[in-house]
C-alpha positions as a Markdown table, in Angstrom:
| # | Residue | x | y | z |
|---|---|---|---|---|
| 1 | Met | 10.7 | 3.3 | 25.6 |
| 2 | Ser | 12.3 | 0.0 | 24.6 |
| 3 | Lys | 11.7 | -1.6 | 21.2 |
| 4 | Thr | 8.8 | -3.8 | 22.4 |
| 5 | Phe | 5.7 | -4.6 | 20.5 |
| 6 | Ala | 2.2 | -6.2 | 20.7 |
| 7 | Glu | 1.3 | -8.4 | 17.8 |
| 8 | Phe | -2.5 | -8.4 | 17.1 |
| 9 | Phe | -3.9 | -10.9 | 14.7 |
| 10 | Ala | -0.5 | -12.7 | 15.2 |
| 11 | Gly | -1.3 | -15.7 | 13.1 |
| 12 | Ile | 1.8 | -17.9 | 13.0 |
| 13 | Gly | 4.1 | -15.0 | 14.0 |
| 14 | Leu | 5.4 | -13.7 | 10.7 |
| 15 | Met | 5.3 | -10.1 | 11.9 |
| 16 | Arg | 7.2 | -11.2 | 15.0 |
| 17 | Met | 9.8 | -13.0 | 12.9 |
| 18 | Gly | 10.5 | -9.8 | 11.0 |
| 19 | Leu | 10.5 | -7.4 | 13.9 |
| 20 | Glu | 12.8 | -9.6 | 16.0 |
| 21 | Lys | 15.3 | -9.7 | 13.1 |
| 22 | Ala | 15.2 | -5.9 | 13.4 |
| 23 | Gly | 15.9 | -5.9 | 17.1 |
| 24 | Trp | 12.4 | -5.6 | 18.5 |
| 25 | Gln | 11.1 | -7.8 | 21.3 |
| 26 | Ala | 7.6 | -9.3 | 21.5 |
| 27 | Ala | 5.7 | -8.5 | 24.7 |
| 28 | Phe | 2.2 | -9.6 | 23.7 |
| 29 | Ala | 0.4 | -11.6 | 20.9 |
| 30 | Asn | -3.2 | -12.3 | 20.1 |
| 31 | Asp | -5.1 | -14.4 | 17.6 |
| 32 | Ile | -8.4 | -16.1 | 17.5 |
| 33 | Asp | -7.3 | -19.2 | 15.6 |
| 34 | Glu | -6.2 | -22.1 | 17.7 |
| 35 | Asp | -4.4 | -23.8 | 14.7 |
| 36 | Lys | -2.4 | -20.7 | 14.1 |
| 37 | Trp | -1.6 | -20.4 | 17.8 |
| 38 | Arg | -0.2 | -24.0 | 17.7 |
| 39 | Met | 2.1 | -23.0 | 14.8 |
| 40 | Tyr | 3.1 | -19.8 | 16.7 |
| 41 | Arg | 4.0 | -21.9 | 19.7 |
| 42 | Asp | 6.0 | -24.3 | 17.5 |
| 43 | His | 8.0 | -21.3 | 16.2 |
| 44 | Phe | 8.5 | -19.5 | 19.5 |
| 45 | Gly | 8.0 | -22.1 | 22.2 |
| 46 | Glu | 5.4 | -22.0 | 25.0 |
| 47 | Thr | 4.8 | -18.4 | 25.7 |
| 48 | Thr | 2.7 | -16.6 | 28.3 |
| 49 | Asp | 2.5 | -13.4 | 26.2 |
| 50 | Phe | 0.0 | -15.1 | 23.7 |
| 51 | Val | -3.7 | -14.5 | 24.4 |
| 52 | Leu | -5.9 | -16.9 | 22.3 |
| 53 | Gly | -9.3 | -15.3 | 21.7 |
| 54 | Asp | -11.4 | -12.8 | 19.8 |
| 55 | Val | -10.0 | -9.3 | 19.8 |
| 56 | His | -13.5 | -8.0 | 20.4 |
| 57 | Gln | -13.5 | -9.7 | 23.8 |
| 58 | Leu | -9.8 | -8.9 | 24.7 |
| 59 | Asp | -9.3 | -7.4 | 28.2 |
| 60 | Pro | -7.0 | -4.4 | 27.5 |
| 61 | Ser | -5.4 | -4.9 | 30.9 |
| 62 | Arg | -3.7 | -8.0 | 29.4 |
| 63 | Val | -1.9 | -5.8 | 26.9 |
| 64 | Pro | 1.4 | -4.4 | 28.4 |
| 65 | Ser | 2.8 | -1.0 | 27.6 |
| 66 | Val | 4.7 | -1.3 | 24.3 |
| 67 | Ala | 6.3 | 1.0 | 21.8 |
| 68 | Leu | 4.5 | -0.5 | 18.8 |
| 69 | Ala | 1.2 | -2.4 | 18.1 |
| 70 | Thr | 1.0 | -4.3 | 14.9 |
| 71 | Ala | -2.3 | -5.4 | 13.3 |
| 72 | Ser | -2.3 | -7.8 | 10.4 |
| 73 | Phe | -6.1 | -8.0 | 10.6 |
| 74 | Pro | -8.0 | -10.4 | 8.3 |
| 75 | Cys | -8.1 | -9.5 | 4.6 |
| 76 | Asn | -10.9 | -11.8 | 3.6 |
| 77 | Asp | -13.5 | -9.0 | 3.1 |
| 78 | Leu | -11.0 | -6.5 | 1.6 |
| 79 | Ser | -9.2 | -8.7 | -0.9 |
| 80 | Leu | -10.0 | -8.2 | -4.6 |
| 81 | Ala | -10.5 | -12.0 | -4.7 |
| 82 | Gly | -13.1 | -11.9 | -2.0 |
| 83 | Ala | -16.7 | -10.9 | -1.6 |
| 84 | Arg | -15.6 | -7.3 | -0.9 |
| 85 | Lys | -17.8 | -6.8 | 2.2 |
| 86 | Gly | -15.1 | -4.4 | 3.6 |
| 87 | Leu | -14.6 | -3.5 | 7.2 |
| 88 | Ala | -18.2 | -4.4 | 7.8 |
| 89 | Gly | -17.5 | -8.0 | 6.8 |
| 90 | Arg | -17.4 | -10.9 | 9.3 |
| 91 | Gln | -13.6 | -11.3 | 9.3 |
| 92 | Ser | -12.2 | -7.9 | 8.4 |
| 93 | Ser | -14.5 | -6.1 | 11.0 |
| 94 | Ala | -12.0 | -7.5 | 13.5 |
| 95 | Phe | -10.1 | -4.2 | 12.8 |
| 96 | Trp | -12.7 | -2.4 | 14.9 |
| 97 | Gly | -12.0 | -4.7 | 17.8 |
| 98 | Phe | -8.3 | -3.6 | 17.5 |
| 99 | Ile | -9.4 | 0.1 | 17.5 |
| 100 | Glu | -11.5 | -0.5 | 20.6 |
| 101 | Val | -8.5 | -2.1 | 22.4 |
| 102 | Leu | -6.3 | 0.9 | 21.5 |
| 103 | His | -9.1 | 3.2 | 22.7 |
| 104 | Lys | -9.4 | 1.4 | 26.0 |
| 105 | Leu | -5.6 | 1.4 | 26.5 |
| 106 | Gly | -5.9 | 5.2 | 26.6 |
| 107 | Ala | -2.6 | 6.8 | 27.8 |
| 108 | Arg | -1.0 | 3.3 | 28.0 |
| 109 | Gly | -1.5 | 3.0 | 24.2 |
| 110 | Pro | 1.5 | 2.5 | 22.0 |
| 111 | Pro | 3.0 | 5.6 | 20.3 |
| 112 | Leu | 3.3 | 3.6 | 17.1 |
| 113 | Val | 0.8 | 1.5 | 15.2 |
| 114 | Leu | 1.5 | -0.6 | 12.1 |
| 115 | Leu | -1.3 | -2.0 | 10.0 |
| 116 | Asp | -0.7 | -4.7 | 7.5 |
| 117 | Asn | -3.2 | -5.7 | 4.8 |
| 118 | Val | -3.9 | -6.1 | 1.1 |
| 119 | Thr | -4.1 | -3.3 | -1.4 |
| 120 | Gly | -7.8 | -3.9 | -1.7 |
| 121 | Phe | -8.1 | -2.2 | 1.7 |
| 122 | Leu | -7.3 | 1.1 | 0.0 |
| 123 | Ile | -10.2 | 0.9 | -2.5 |
| 124 | Ser | -12.7 | -1.1 | -0.5 |
| 125 | His | -16.1 | 0.6 | -0.9 |
| 126 | Asp | -14.6 | 3.3 | -3.1 |
| 127 | Gly | -12.0 | 4.1 | -0.4 |
| 128 | Ser | -14.5 | 4.8 | 2.4 |
| 129 | Asp | -13.3 | 1.8 | 4.5 |
| 130 | Phe | -9.7 | 3.1 | 4.4 |
| 131 | Arg | -10.9 | 6.7 | 5.2 |
| 132 | Glu | -12.9 | 5.4 | 8.2 |
| 133 | Ala | -9.9 | 3.4 | 9.4 |
| 134 | Leu | -7.6 | 6.5 | 9.2 |
| 135 | Thr | -10.2 | 8.6 | 10.9 |
| 136 | Ala | -10.5 | 6.2 | 13.7 |
| 137 | Leu | -6.7 | 6.2 | 14.2 |
| 138 | Asn | -6.7 | 10.0 | 14.0 |
| 139 | Arg | -9.3 | 10.2 | 16.7 |
| 140 | Leu | -7.0 | 8.2 | 18.9 |
| 141 | Gly | -4.2 | 10.7 | 18.3 |
| 142 | Tyr | -2.3 | 8.9 | 15.6 |
| 143 | Ala | -0.9 | 10.6 | 12.5 |
| 144 | Val | -1.2 | 8.2 | 9.6 |
| 145 | Gly | 0.7 | 7.4 | 6.4 |
| 146 | Ala | 0.2 | 4.6 | 3.9 |
| 147 | Phe | 2.4 | 2.8 | 1.5 |
| 148 | Ile | 2.4 | -0.3 | -0.6 |
| 149 | Ile | 5.1 | -3.0 | -0.7 |
| 150 | Asp | 5.0 | -5.7 | -3.3 |
| 151 | Ala | 6.0 | -9.1 | -1.9 |
| 152 | Val | 7.8 | -9.9 | -5.1 |
| 153 | Arg | 10.7 | -7.8 | -3.7 |
| 154 | Phe | 11.2 | -10.4 | -1.0 |
| 155 | Val | 9.6 | -13.7 | -2.1 |
| 156 | Pro | 8.9 | -15.4 | -5.5 |
| 157 | Gln | 5.3 | -14.2 | -5.6 |
| 158 | Ser | 3.4 | -10.9 | -6.2 |
| 159 | Arg | 0.6 | -10.1 | -3.8 |
């Protein structure tokens, strides 16, 4: 399978920027925020592979077969600076929409999944949110590992 990916919660395309530098090719992108979509379009030009809308309503037939799906789902409810509502919170619950899309893709689902979020995800609700997320991915057939990368290694800030 070629190095293609689907970028969920694409925002302005930061995951795409990094993956393309590593030789990957974007085949699909999705985000709910129209302002972010405009910035994405400014970065990458008018693109037919971007679906603007809520991941919970996303038609899985719009997602092509790819080698990798990335999900930089909202951190608002997981961040140590936030209200800590976890994966049940209004924004961070979008993760479950992503899981549902993977489930509906079935055998067409990507062999690789990459989640990107804040370290608060690991300890949200005493770790139960993270365990539930891992369990959901395991049920879909994914083996899971986790690691933390401090942004200070790449940019002048620590997050």
